N, C-alpha and C positions, 0 to 999 in steps of 0.2 A: 469629416469625410471618412467613409469606411476604409479600413486598412486590413482587409482579410489576409490571412496568412499566405495565400497563394499569389497575392498581388502586392503585398507590402514591400516598400523599398527600405533597405537598411538606412540608418543614420550615417551621415558622412562626417569624417573627422577633418576635412579640408574646407577652408573658407571658400565660399562661392561655388562649391561643387555639391549639387543635390543628387544628380543622376547621370550616369551610374554612380552609386555611392562608393566612397573609399573609406571603409571603417577604420577605427583605431585598432591598436594591438589586441585588446580584449575581444572586440567584435570580430576581427579577422580570425582569431583562434576559434571562436564559437562557430562562425560560418564554415571554417575548414572542417570542423567535426561534423556539421550538418551535411556537408557535401559527401563526406565519407559514409555517414549513416545512410544517405539516400542510395549509395551504391551497395553497401553491405546488406541492407535489409532485403535486397532482391537476389542475394546469392543463394545457391543451393545449400542444403543442410550440410553436405560434406565440405563445401568450401568454408562455410561459417565455422564448422568444428575445427578444421585445420588451422584457421586463423586464431581461434580461441586457444588451442593447445600450443601454438607458437608463442603466444603471450604468456600462457601458464608456465611454459618452460623458463622464460625469463624470471617470472615471479618466484618459482621454486628454487632457481639458482641463487637468487637474492636471499631467500629464506634459509637455505642451507648455510650460507656464509655469514649471516648477520643476526639470525633469530635463534637463541639458545633452545627454545621450546621445541623447534622442529628438527633439530639435528638427529635425534633418535627416531622420530616419527617418519622422517623421509629416508631413513637408511634402507628400507626394503625396496625403494624405487631406484632403478638404475639412473645414475647421473650422466651417463655417456651415451644414452640412446634417446631417440625421439619419444616424446610423451604421447600417450593415447588414452582413450577413455577407460579401457580395461586395466591398464597399468595404474592410472590415477585412482581407480576404484579400490585398489588394494590398500590405500591409505585409510587409517581409521577415521571415523567421524569425529569432528570437534563439537563438544557439548558446551552449553552455557556454563556449567560447573567448571569445566577446564579453564575457561577464560577468567572466571572469578578467582580461581585458585592460583593460576599461573600468569596473571596479568603482566608482571614485570618481565618474566622470561619470554613473553610473546611480543614484546616491543623490539623492533629492529635497532641494533646498535649503530647502524650507519644508513641513514636515508639519503638517497640521491639528492644533492642540493637543488637541482632544477625541478624537483617535485614540489617545491614551495614550502610554505610554513607548515609545521607539524603542531597539531593541537589535540587535546583530549576531549572526548564526549562521553555521554552516558545515556543508556536507554531509559525509557519512561518508567520501566518497572511494572508494566501492566500484568506481567506474569508473576509478580511478587519477587522476582529475582533480577534486579537491574544489573547491567554489566557496564564496565568502562571499556572504551575503545579509543584508538588513535586514528586520525585522518590527516591528509595533507592538502595543500593547495590544489594538487592534481585531482584528487578524489572530489574536491569541491567543484572543480571545473567540469568533470563528467556529470556530477549532479545537475549543474546548471544546463549542460548540453542536452541531457535527457528531458529536462523540463521544457526546454525550447522545442525539442522534437515533438513532445506531446502537444504543445500549442499548434505546431505546424500540421501534425497529423489531423487534428480535429478542426482545422480551418477557422480558427477564431478571428474575430475582428479586433485587432490590436487597439483600435480607438475606443473600445468599450470600457466600461467601468467594472473593476474587479472588486468583489467583496470577499474577504477572508475571515472566517471565524475559527480561531486557533487557541491553543492553550498558551499561557504565559507570553502574551504579546502586549505591546503598548498600543492602546486604542488610538485611533486617529486616521489621518489621510496621508498618502504619499503621492509623489509626482509620477510614479511609474509602477509597473507590475512587479518589479523586483530585478535582482541581478541577472537572472536567466534571460530576460528579454531586454533589459535596459542597455546592455552592452551592444545590442544590434539594432533594435527597433524603438521608435517613439511609441508610447502607449498612452492609453487613457489613465485616469486616476485609479489608485487602489485604496481601499478603506479597510480598517482592521477592527475586529471585535473579539473579546475574550470568551472562550467557551465556559468560563467560570460564571458568567452572567446567567441569570435564570432564563429559561426558554422564552417566557413571555417578553422579557426585555430584548432578547435577541430578535424576536419577531418584530417588535416595534422599530428597532434599529434597522432591520432589513427593509421594512416598508419605507422608512425615512430616506435611506440611502438609494433605494431603487436601482440596484446594479444590473448590468448585463450578464455578469457571471458570478456565481457563488461557489466557494470552495470551503469545505470543512470535513471534520472526521465523520465517517459514514453514520454512526449511531446518532451523532448530534444533528445531522441533517434530517435523519428519519424522525426524530422527536420534534424538530422544528416544523417539518412538513405536516406531521400529525396535528400539531397545535394550529397551524395556519388553516388546515382543512376544516377543523372544528369551528373556526371563526371566519371562514371565507376570506382569508388574506392571500393576496397574490401580487407581488411586485410587478407592475405593468411592463417593465423593460426586460425582465429576466428571460434569458435565452437558453441557459444551460447550467446544470449543477455538476460540480466535480467533487468526488469523494476520495478519501485516502485513510490510511492509518489502521484499518481493520477490515475484515471480510464484509463485503456488501452482498447481502443475500437477495434472492428474487423478490421476496415479499417487501423488502425495504425499497427496492427499485420501484415496485408498483405503488407504494405509498407516496414516494417522492414525485413520481410522474403524475399521479392522480391529484396531488396538491397543486402543482404548478404547470402541468402540461408542457414540460421541457425535457430534453434528453438528459440522461444521467450517465456521466463518464467516470469510471473508476480507475484508480492507480494502485499498484502494488509496490510497496517500498518498505524499508526498515532503516532505522536511524544509523545502525552500524555498517550498512552496506549500500545505502542509496536505493535507486530504482531497481526493482527486480523485473517487473513486467508492466506494460501499459495496455489499456483497452484498445482493441483493433478499431480503426475508424469506421469499419463496415459491419462489425459484429459486436456482441457483448462478451466475447472471450478475450483473452489477453495474449500479447506477444512478449516473450522473454526478451529483455534488453541484452542480447547476447554480446554486444560490443563491450559491455561493462561487467558482466557477471556470467560465470559458468554455473548454471542452475540444473541440479539433478532432482528428479522425483523418484524416491526409493520406496519400493513396496515392502510388504511384511517379510518377504523372502530375502531382502537385501539387494534385489535386482532393480534395474531401471524400469520405470512403469511404461507399459504400452498404452496407446490411446484408450481412454475410458477407465483406466486404473487409477485408484487413489493411492497417494504416497506422501511420505514426509518430504518437506522442502529442504534441500541441502544446497548451500551456495558457496561459491568461491569468488569474491570480488577480484577482478583481474588487475587492478591498478593501485591497490593499497600496499605500498612498500614500507609504510610506517609500522603496520601491525597486520600482517597477512592473516586472513581467516580462511584456512584451507579445509574444504569439505565441512562447513559449519552447519550443523543441524539447528535451524532457527526455531523449531518447535511448531511449525505450521504444517497443515495438510492441504494438498491441492490435487486436482484431477488433471491428468495429461490429456491433451487434445490432439485431434487430427491436424495435418497440415492445412493452412488456411487458403481459401480461394481468392483472397484479396491480392495475391501476388507476392506477398512478403514471405521470405523463407525463414523468418525468425520462429523459433519453437513456440508452440501454442499451449497455454494453460486454459483448460475449459472452465474450471471453477476453482475458486480459492475458498477453502472451508475454514481456515483460521487455526487458532491454537488448539492444542490437545485438551486444554481445560474447557474449550468451547465445543467439545464433541460429546454427543449423547452415548452413554455406554449401556449395552443390553445384557440381560442375564446370561445369554449364550456366549458372551465374550466379544460379540460384534460391537462395532462403533460406527457412528455416522453423524453427519451434521443434522441437528434438529430443526424442524420447521413447526410453527405453531398456528399458522393461519392468521397472523396478527392484522393483516390487511382487512379482515372481516370483524375484528373486535368492536370497532365503532358502531357497526350495525346491530350489535347485540346488547352492548352496555356502554355507559359513558366512561370508558377506560382512557385515562390520560397518560399513563406510563405503566410499564410492566417489567418484571424480571422473573425468569424461570430458573430455578435452582434444582439440580438433581441431587437429592440428599442420599439416595442409596440406589441399588439396582432395581428397586421396586417403587420408590417414592419420589414424587415430583412436587415441589412447592412453588406456587405462583404468587409473587408479590405484586399487588396492584395499587396504583394511585388512581382514585376515582372521583368523579364530580359529586356523587351522592352514594349512600349505601346501596349495594346491589340487592335485588330481590332473588330469592332462591331459584326461580326459573331462569334468571339471567346467569347466575353462577353455573347452573347445570348446563346451559347452552354453551357457555365458554369452555367448561370441562369437556363436553362432547367434541367441540371443535378442536381443542388442543390435542385430545387423545387421537382423533382422526388423523391429524397431521403428524403426530409422533409415531403412529403406526405400531403401537405396543400398549397393552392394557396396564399402564402404570396406575398407581393410586395418586390422584391429583388433589392437593389441598390448597386453599387460598389464604393468604394473609394480607392485611391492608396496611399501607404506609402513607404518611404525609408526603414523603419524597423518597426517591431512590437516588442516592448520590452517585456521581460519576467518579471514575478513577482520576488520579493526579494528572494523567495525560489528557484529560478532557473527554475520554471515551465513556460511553455507556455500554455495559455488558447486558444484553438481553437474555443471555444464557450462560451459566457456568455449571460445571460438574464438580461436586465435592466427593465423588467416589474415589477411594484410594485404590490404586492398582499396584 
């Protein structure tokens, strides 16, 4: 029986009571947060901002008292007056190097006991600089709550089968979709596969499992979709693909949609802070999860971005009292968006461009996200995998995995297409590989810049 998000009845913790359900403690907490989210996502920008800064005031008071690293950093901010955006912006940005160098001093000496267990985590190191961080049971609760919100926004059928392809997971099947849903709703089965498996094996597994929903790292889904397109593979029951973990670019969306004719829903998160933004149910842009994070987009002049401006992503998680990350520059670029016509007052990110190392650098000092026209590669040559590396301000190297050696006319057609999309007359050379390995996180990098600035 379908259990779509808008009609699903929560599981009841009481014998003999099915409807209305009376959930257990974990389910009640999750539903209480969903109730509040349903109200706050419709607030005005001013009301949202006021609530954020009321919570930030609590976090900064805790950081002043219990986190040695912030005592000097917070000194310029008045402790006896209400906090606002202009005042908070006077605080210097926190960089990854600060966390690596001062980890011990950034950990709170006294975490509120009712925030739950405290544990250490580490980023995947996809930037080459992994960092350690601390979380609590409370931050985990908010992670689960935003996951459930995303399911509810997208109106999924909880009776469906969920297939997840992730790094470092134990393959097999589970009885539910995970902690985010299982505390509240009964769901269909979930099956797991490792991103470490070759794409061909992942495709075989996907066809065998025939899920309703698929979730994986964006670049892995793109490679899987390309493989399936070349071989005419489409799981009959597949309804939707979800991506996470890295920027999902328009060409990747097109490749995935062309492969399976299903919607592609993206999520923006990071390990050290949880969810940052979720895709709007009505558009392909993103809504900042303002109940959990204060997110700033900072332009080259150091000011907050206006709609249409590109800026660095700076975040402050609102509920991490174990290791506050205040004005943390996570190394991503994104474009600010206009208010959304869906009725949600949550701030809008129009595009997520990703890491600095994934930005194309131009000889005039400009920088932008590169596009290659990869959705058209298959119509030119039998390209199975590619990676573009900017070697200098003039030179681009394209690594290709191909089904057979390319003819000169095919190379030239690819070069012309790539240059047209890059929008600058770089020198483009090709190298051929048997395989292009992924990072330890399971991500493929279709572009990276080796230009030193």
